Every structure is written in C-alpha cells, then in structure tokens.
C-alpha positions as CSV (number, residue, x, y, z in Angstrom):
1,M,-12.2,85.2,-88.8
2,P,-10.7,80.7,-87.6
3,P,-12.0,80.1,-83.7
4,E,-8.8,79.5,-82.7
5,F,-8.0,83.0,-82.0
6,R,-11.4,83.9,-80.9
7,S,-10.2,83.5,-77.7
8,Q,-6.9,86.5,-77.8
9,V,-9.2,89.2,-80.1
10,R,-11.1,88.0,-77.0
11,E,-8.6,88.8,-74.7
12,L,-7.1,92.6,-76.9
13,K,-10.7,93.6,-77.3
14,S,-10.6,93.3,-72.8
15,F,-6.9,94.9,-73.4
16,R,-7.9,97.5,-75.2
17,H,-11.3,99.0,-73.3
18,F,-9.5,98.7,-70.3
19,F,-6.8,100.9,-71.9
20,R,-8.9,102.9,-73.4
21,H,-11.6,104.1,-69.9
22,A,-7.5,104.1,-67.9
23,Y,-8.4,101.7,-65.1
24,D,-5.5,101.0,-62.9
25,P,-3.0,102.0,-65.6
26,I,-0.6,99.9,-63.7
27,L,0.5,97.6,-66.2
28,R,1.6,94.1,-65.1
29,G,4.8,92.8,-68.3
30,D,4.0,89.8,-68.3
31,R,0.4,90.3,-68.7
32,L,2.5,93.1,-72.2
33,A,4.6,89.8,-73.1
34,E,1.7,87.6,-73.3
35,L,-0.8,90.2,-75.3
36,V,2.2,91.1,-77.6
37,A,2.3,87.8,-78.2
38,D,-1.2,87.5,-79.4
39,A,-1.6,90.6,-81.2
40,T,1.5,89.5,-83.2
41,G,-0.2,86.2,-84.0
42,V,-3.5,88.2,-85.6
43,S,-2.1,90.4,-87.2
44,A,-0.3,87.7,-89.2
45,A,-2.9,85.7,-89.4
46,F,-5.2,88.8,-90.7
47,P,-4.7,89.2,-94.3
48,M,-4.9,85.6,-94.9
49,W,-8.6,85.6,-93.2
50,I,-9.5,88.5,-95.6
51,R,-8.3,86.1,-98.5
52,N,-10.0,84.3,-97.1
53,F,-13.4,85.8,-96.7
54,C,-13.0,87.8,-100.1
55,D,-12.3,84.4,-101.9
56,A,-15.7,82.9,-100.0
57,V,-17.4,86.0,-100.8
58,R,-16.4,86.3,-104.9
59,G,-17.3,82.0,-104.7
60,E,-20.8,83.0,-103.4
61,L,-21.3,85.6,-106.6
62,H,-19.9,84.3,-109.3
63,G,-21.3,80.2,-108.0
C-alpha cells in the first residue's frame, strides 16, 4: 500500500471497529463525509495496488 494512503486506511479501520462494536451510536455527518471521501479514494486506488503487488510477485518469481 502506498504510504500516502496509510492514514486513510487506519481511519477507516478505526471507524469499522467503532461501528462494529456499537460504542456511542451517535454519528456526526461531517465525520461520515470525511470517511466516505477516504473510502472513495482508497477503493479507487485499490485495483492499482493489487496490479502492482501482482506484478512485483511475478517479477520475483520469474526474475
């Protein structure tokens, strides 16, 4: 994963933990908007990360 996405992924994981364990269920709209923006950016970049990872593995196997 590119370093520039690590903080966004960490935030999304934190939200998942919060939501899954149903701590205080009051959700702020502004915070949800930030998380949606993060999730949108991360999900758009994910296919490229997978391709790069697979290419790197193939390179190691056939290198």
